C-alpha angles and dihedrals in degrees: 000000000000117000107243096184109114114253091241091058092047092053101043140050114253127189109243141175119300087233088075090063095073111130097016121135139174114306101157147341128238135188111238137160102250094210089053090053089056092047092051103038107019128238096320124209125310111259094235094216139051095262097062126039099183139003140182126207122209134185128206108180105303094343123100124201132182128200118202146140118247125216092331105124140060088264085078101034131004113247095036122111116297116241089252092052094048097047093046094054114126095197129077116278129181112260128179128242115207129190143144138220135331084040118089131210087256089057089052092049089050089051089051090053090050091051093049091048095048098042093047089060093060112078127192114270 
C-alpha cells in the first residue's frame, strides 16, 4: 500500500488529537521547562485522572508520542505543587514521553531531543 501521508508530516512532529494516544505508555523521560511547553504547544489536554494534569499528543508519520507529567501535582497527593505552579515553572522538570509500537525507545529519545530544542528557543515574554 502506498503511503499517502504528506512527506512534511512524516518528517515532523505534529500536534494531534488525544484520541490517538490510546495504548501509549512510558518510553522515556525528558527534562523540560513546563512554562516553555505551554508557550510552544498551548495548554494541552486535561489528564482526565489524578495521576496526570495535562498531556499533549504528537504524530510523526505512523508514530504517536505523548508528553505528560506523572504524579507531580496536588491532583495526585495533597501538598504537592498545584497544576498552576507546575506549569508555570521556568526551570527544567522531568516529564514523561509515552508511545507504542512501532516506535522504539530511540524514537522517544529523538522526540525528547526535538522537544528540548524547540522549547529552549521560546523565552518568557
